[in-house]
C-alpha positions in Angstrom: 259.9 -22.7 143.6 258.2 -21.1 146.6 259.1 -17.4 146.9 257.8 -14.4 148.8 255.5 -12.5 146.4 253.4 -9.4 146.1 250.4 -10.1 143.8 248.5 -7.5 141.9 250.8 -5.0 143.5 252.7 -1.8 142.6 256.2 -0.5 143.2 255.1 1.2 146.4 254.3 -2.1 147.9 257.9 -3.2 147.4 259.2 -0.9 150.1 258.5 -3.3 152.9 259.8 -6.4 151.1 263.3 -7.8 151.4 263.5 -10.2 148.5 260.4 -11.0 146.6 258.7 -11.2 143.2 256.3 -8.3 142.3 253.6 -9.5 139.9 251.6 -6.6 138.4 248.9 -8.9 137.0 248.1 -12.6 136.3 246.3 -14.4 133.6 244.4 -17.3 135.2 244.2 -20.4 133.2 242.0 -22.7 135.2 241.2 -24.4 138.4 242.6 -27.9 138.4 241.9 -29.2 141.9 238.5 -28.4 143.4 239.5 -29.8 146.8 242.2 -27.2 147.4 240.8 -24.6 145.0 244.2 -24.8 143.1 244.7 -22.4 140.3 247.2 -22.4 137.4 248.1 -19.4 135.3 250.8 -17.0 134.2 252.1 -13.7 135.3 251.7 -11.0 132.7 252.3 -7.3 132.1 255.4 -7.2 134.3 257.1 -9.4 136.8 259.8 -7.7 138.8 262.4 -8.8 141.3 262.6 -6.8 144.6 265.8 -6.7 146.7 266.0 -4.8 150.0 262.7 -3.0 149.3 263.7 -1.7 145.8 262.5 -2.9 142.4 265.7 -4.2 140.8 265.1 -5.8 137.5 262.4 -7.5 135.3 262.0 -11.2 135.5 260.6 -13.5 132.7 256.9 -14.4 133.1 256.4 -17.4 135.3 253.7 -20.1 135.4 252.2 -20.7 138.8 250.2 -23.5 140.5 248.8 -22.3 143.7 246.1 -23.4 146.1 243.9 -20.5 147.1 243.4 -22.0 150.5 247.2 -22.1 151.1 247.7 -18.6 149.5 245.1 -17.0 151.8 246.0 -18.9 155.0 246.5 -16.5 157.9 250.2 -17.4 158.3 250.9 -16.7 154.6 249.2 -13.3 154.1 251.6 -10.6 155.4 249.6 -7.6 154.2 246.5 -6.6 152.2 246.4 -3.3 150.4 243.5 -1.2 149.1 241.6 -2.8 146.3 242.5 -2.0 142.7 240.2 -2.3 139.7 241.5 -5.1 137.4 238.6 -5.1 135.1 236.1 -6.6 135.7 237.2 -7.4 139.3 238.2 -5.4 142.3 241.3 -7.1 143.7 243.4 -6.2 146.7 247.2 -6.4 146.4 248.6 -9.2 148.6 252.0 -9.5 150.2 252.5 -13.2 150.7 255.2 -15.1 152.6 255.2 -17.8 149.9 253.7 -18.3 146.4 254.3 -21.3 144.2 255.9 -20.5 140.8 256.5 -23.7 138.8 258.3 -22.8 135.6 259.4 -20.0 133.2 257.0 -19.0 130.4 257.7 -17.7 126.9 254.6 -15.6 127.2 255.1 -11.9 126.9 
């Protein structure tokens, strides 16, 4: 499932999105393809569905398999916000044209 997404974002970032998933945080599992720098992991601490620029409802946590090269490609990154401290890292919120979610997770 490839969906528009806002990663490490907050509700204010949703104002510019039509339909997208808003992931507040992710739990990275591991890199599984060094050639494409592909990562696998889960969303956590809130995944929300955005419709017409408004956060509408929560969504179950999802697993993702995503190439960092594809995720950060110039045609995929629509916006980069100011960095947030997600201990121990500083991470900018990203508004992406597409992000690969692969399945639902029972994780809470």
